[in-house]
FIKOLZA-1660 file (N, C-alpha, C; in steps of 0.1 Angstrom, whole numbers, plus 5000, padded with zeros to 4 digits):
% residues 81
   i   px   py   pz ch aa at
   1 5013 4845 4868  A  M  N
   1 5021 4853 4877  A  M CA
   1 5013 4855 4890  A  M  C
   2 5019 4853 4901  A  N  N
   2 5013 4855 4914  A  N CA
   2 5015 4870 4918  A  N  C
   3 5005 4876 4924  A  F  N
   3 5005 4890 4929  A  F CA
   3 4996 4891 4940  A  F  C
   4 5001 4895 4952  A  D  N
   4 4992 4897 4963  A  D CA
   4 4998 4907 4972  A  D  C
   5 4990 4914 4980  A  V  N
   5 4995 4924 4990  A  V CA
   5 4989 4921 5003  A  V  C
   6 4998 4921 5013  A  K  N
   6 4993 4919 5027  A  K CA
   6 4997 4932 5035  A  K  C
   7 4987 4937 5043  A  I  N
   7 4989 4949 5051  A  I CA
   7 4985 4945 5066  A  I  C
   8 4994 4948 5075  A  S  N
   8 4991 4945 5089  A  S CA
   8 4998 4955 5098  A  S  C
   9 4994 4958 5110  A  P  N
   9 4980 4955 5114  A  P CA
   9 4970 4964 5107  A  P  C
  10 4958 4960 5106  A  N  N
  10 4948 4968 5100  A  N CA
  10 4935 4965 5107  A  N  C
  11 4930 4974 5115  A  P  N
  11 4934 4988 5118  A  P CA
  11 4946 4989 5126  A  P  C
  12 4951 5002 5126  A  S  N
  12 4964 5005 5133  A  S CA
  12 4963 5019 5140  A  S  C
  13 4970 5021 5150  A  V  N
  13 4971 5034 5156  A  V CA
  13 4984 5041 5153  A  V  C
  14 4993 5034 5146  A  S  N
  14 5006 5040 5143  A  S CA
  14 5009 5038 5128  A  S  C
  15 5016 5028 5124  A  D  N
  15 5019 5026 5110  A  D CA
  15 5015 5012 5106  A  D  C
  16 5016 5010 5093  A  F  N
  16 5012 4997 5087  A  F CA
  16 5024 4991 5080  A  F  C
  17 5025 4978 5080  A  K  N
  17 5035 4970 5073  A  K CA
  17 5029 4965 5060  A  K  C
  18 5035 4969 5049  A  L  N
  18 5030 4964 5036  A  L CA
  18 5039 4954 5030  A  L  C
  19 5034 4943 5027  A  Q  N
  19 5042 4932 5021  A  Q CA
  19 5037 4929 5007  A  Q  C
  20 5045 4929 4997  A  I  N
  20 5041 4926 4983  A  I CA
  20 5047 4912 4980  A  I  C
  21 5037 4903 4976  A  L  N
  21 5041 4890 4973  A  L CA
  21 5039 4888 4958  A  L  C
  22 5051 4887 4951  A  T  N
  22 5050 4886 4937  A  T CA
  22 5062 4878 4932  A  T  C
  23 5061 4872 4920  A  S  N
  23 5072 4864 4914  A  S CA
  23 5079 4873 4904  A  S  C
  24 5074 4885 4901  A  V  N
  24 5080 4893 4891  A  V CA
  24 5089 4904 4897  A  V  C
  25 5100 4906 4891  A  I  N
  25 5109 4917 4896  A  I CA
  25 5106 4929 4887  A  I  C
  26 5098 4938 4892  A  A  N
  26 5095 4950 4884  A  A CA
  26 5092 4962 4894  A  A  C
  27 5092 4974 4888  A  K  N
  27 5088 4986 4896  A  K CA
  27 5074 4985 4901  A  K  C
  28 5072 4989 4913  A  T  N
  28 5058 4989 4919  A  T CA
  28 5055 5003 4924  A  T  C
  29 5042 5007 4921  A  T  N
  29 5037 5020 4926  A  T CA
  29 5027 5018 4937  A  T  C
  30 5029 5025 4948  A  V  N
  30 5020 5024 4959  A  V CA
  30 5014 5038 4961  A  V  C
  31 5000 5039 4960  A  K  N
  31 4993 5052 4962  A  K CA
  31 4985 5051 4975  A  K  C
  32 4984 5061 4983  A  I  N
  32 4975 5062 4994  A  I CA
  32 4965 5073 4990  A  I  C
  33 4952 5068 4990  A  L  N
  33 4941 5077 4986  A  L CA
  33 4932 5079 4998  A  L  C
  34 4926 5091 4998  A  G  N
  34 4917 5094 5009  A  G CA
  34 4904 5086 5006  A  G  C
  35 4895 5087 5016  A  S  N
  35 4882 5079 5015  A  S CA
  35 4874 5083 5003  A  S  C
  36 4876 5095 4997  A  H  N
  36 4869 5099 4985  A  H CA
  36 4877 5098 4973  A  H  C
  37 4888 5092 4973  A  G  N
  37 4896 5089 4961  A  G CA
  37 4907 5099 4958  A  G  C
  38 4909 5109 4966  A  G  N
  38 4919 5119 4963  A  G CA
  38 4933 5114 4967  A  G  C
  39 4943 5117 4959  A  L  N
  39 4957 5112 4961  A  L CA
  39 4963 5119 4973  A  L  C
  40 4968 5112 4983  A  I  N
  40 4974 5118 4994  A  I CA
  40 4990 5116 4993  A  I  C
  41 4994 5104 4989  A  K  N
  41 5008 5101 4988  A  K CA
  41 5010 5091 4977  A  K  C
  42 5022 5092 4970  A  E  N
  42 5025 5082 4960  A  E CA
  42 5040 5078 4962  A  E  C
  43 5043 5065 4962  A  M  N
  43 5057 5060 4963  A  M CA
  43 5059 5051 4951  A  M  C
  44 5072 5052 4946  A  I  N
  44 5076 5042 4936  A  I CA
  44 5087 5034 4942  A  I  C
  45 5084 5021 4943  A  L  N
  45 5094 5011 4949  A  L CA
  45 5103 5005 4939  A  L  C
  46 5115 5002 4943  A  S  N
  46 5125 4996 4935  A  S CA
  46 5120 4981 4933  A  S  C
  47 5125 4975 4922  A  P  N
  47 5121 4961 4919  A  P CA
  47 5123 4951 4931  A  P  C
  48 5132 4953 4939  A  Y  N
  48 5135 4943 4950  A  Y CA
  48 5129 4948 4963  A  Y  C
  49 5122 4959 4964  A  Q  N
  49 5116 4964 4976  A  Q CA
  49 5103 4957 4978  A  Q  C
  50 5102 4948 4987  A  K  N
  50 5089 4940 4989  A  K CA
  50 5082 4943 5002  A  K  C
  51 5089 4949 5012  A  N  N
  51 5084 4952 5025  A  N CA
  51 5086 4967 5028  A  N  C
  52 5075 4974 5032  A  I  N
  52 5077 4988 5036  A  I CA
  52 5068 4991 5047  A  I  C
  53 5071 5002 5054  A  S  N
  53 5063 5007 5065  A  S CA
  53 5056 5019 5059  A  S  C
  54 5043 5021 5062  A  L  N
  54 5037 5033 5057  A  L CA
  54 5026 5038 5066  A  L  C
  55 5022 5050 5065  A  G  N
  55 5010 5055 5073  A  G CA
  55 5013 5062 5086  A  G  C
  56 5026 5062 5090  A  S  N
  56 5029 5068 5103  A  S CA
  56 5025 5083 5103  A  S  C
  57 5025 5089 5091  A  D  N
  57 5022 5104 5090  A  D CA
  57 5008 5107 5087  A  D  C
  58 4999 5096 5086  A  L  N
  58 4985 5098 5083  A  L CA
  58 4977 5102 5096  A  L  C
  59 4967 5110 5095  A  N  N
  59 4958 5113 5106  A  N CA
  59 4948 5101 5107  A  N  C
  60 4941 5101 5118  A  A  N
  60 4931 5090 5120  A  A CA
  60 4920 5091 5109  A  A  C
  61 4916 5080 5103  A  G  N
  61 4906 5080 5093  A  G CA
  61 4907 5067 5084  A  G  C
  62 4899 5067 5073  A  T  N
  62 4899 5056 5064  A  T CA
  62 4906 5060 5051  A  T  C
  63 4914 5051 5046  A  Y  N
  63 4922 5053 5034  A  Y CA
  63 4921 5041 5025  A  Y  C
  64 4925 5043 5013  A  I  N
  64 4927 5032 5003  A  I CA
  64 4941 5032 4999  A  I  C
  65 4947 5020 4999  A  V  N
  65 4961 5018 4994  A  V CA
  65 4959 5010 4981  A  V  C
  66 4965 5016 4971  A  E  N
  66 4965 5010 4957  A  E CA
  66 4979 5006 4954  A  E  C
  67 4982 4993 4952  A  V  N
  67 4995 4988 4948  A  V CA
  67 4994 4983 4934  A  V  C
  68 5002 4988 4925  A  R  N
  68 5002 4985 4911  A  R CA
  68 5016 4981 4906  A  R  C
  69 5016 4969 4899  A  Q  N
  69 5028 4964 4893  A  Q CA
  69 5024 4959 4880  A  Q  C
  70 5029 4966 4869  A  G  N
  70 5025 4962 4856  A  G CA
  70 5010 4963 4854  A  G  C
  71 5004 4952 4849  A  N  N
  71 4989 4951 4847  A  N CA
  71 4982 4947 4860  A  N  C
  72 4989 4944 4871  A  N  N
  72 4983 4940 4883  A  N CA
  72 4980 4951 4892  A  N  C
  73 4968 4951 4899  A  C  N
  73 4965 4962 4908  A  C CA
  73 4957 4956 4919  A  C  C
  74 4960 4960 4931  A  K  N
  74 4953 4955 4943  A  K CA
  74 4950 4967 4952  A  K  C
  75 4937 4969 4956  A  K  N
  75 4933 4980 4965  A  K CA
  75 4929 4974 4978  A  K  C
  76 4933 4981 4989  A  T  N
  76 4930 4976 5002  A  T CA
  76 4926 4988 5011  A  T  C
  77 4915 4987 5018  A  K  N
  77 4910 4997 5027  A  K CA
  77 4918 4997 5040  A  K  C
  78 4923 5008 5045  A  L  N
  78 4930 5009 5057  A  L CA
  78 4922 5018 5067  A  L  C
  79 4923 5014 5080  A  Q  N
  79 4917 5022 5090  A  Q CA
  79 4927 5025 5100  A  Q  C
  80 4929 5039 5103  A  K  N
  80 4938 5043 5113  A  K CA
  80 4930 5050 5124  A  K  C
  81 4934 5047 5136  A  Y  N
  81 4927 5053 5148  A  Y CA
  81 4936 5063 5154  A  Y  C
% end
């Protein structure tokens, strides 16, 4: 199974576009964590939701986005200015 996550632009001054590349149709969980690992926001995406915008409500700083689908998990560092 293929599973990848692309986020752009990164860094950003406004919001980020998150694209989930997967061959599986399943529920996906997206968590935004602070730089020390604390949960800031959690979203549950529908099986067909592959592109979302996120982070417009975040303050400037460094964050971790964790995307989980089944046993697959991908973490990406975000920088917002």
